Structures are given as C-alpha cells and as structure tokens.
N, C-alpha and C positions, 0 to 999 in steps of 0.2 A: 404291649411293652411300652413302659415309659420311655419318653425322650432321653432321660439320664441313663437309665439302664442300656438303651441302644447306643448312647455314645461311649460308655464305659466298654461296651462289648467291642465296638468298631475300634477304639483306642487300643485295647488290648490286641486285638487280630492285627492292626496295622504295625504295631511295634514288633510283635513276633514276626511277621512276614518281612520287615525291612531288615531284620537281623539274619534271617535265614536266605534271602535272595542274593544272587550274585550280580545282577545288572545293577549298576551304580544309579542310573537315572531313575529306575523304578523304585529302588531303595529311597531315593531321596524324595520322590513324591509320597511314598507311604510314610515316610517320616514328617513330612509338611501336613499330611492328613491327620496323622496323630497329634500333631501340634495344634490343628484347628479344633479338633474334638476336645482336646485337653482345655483350650481356652474357652470353648463354649460350656464345658462342665464347670469350670471356675465362675463364669458369669451367672450360670443356673444356680449353682450353689449359694452365692452370694444374695440373690434374689430370693431364694427359699429360705434363707437365714434371717433376711429382714421382715 
C-alpha cells in the first residue's frame, strides 16, 4: 500500500472514531492525528504535483 493511500485510510478512520467516541481526551487525540495525516497528505500532494 502506498503511503498516500495509508494516510487517507488512517485519516478517515481517525475522523470516524473521533466522532463516535465519548471520551473527550481520546477524541481530541484522534482529531490531532487526523490533522497530522491531512498535513502530510498536503505536503506529499504538492511534491507529486511538482
């Protein structure tokens, strides 16, 4: 699996779990992880477009 595909999968999974989970701290950590995945995806997308 390519890194970009992995990041997309993890991003979607983290966002789904963050919405479904009741524990606030865990939800915030999942949202932070999703933001990290999104940021890395943007960087990789810019590199591949150049």
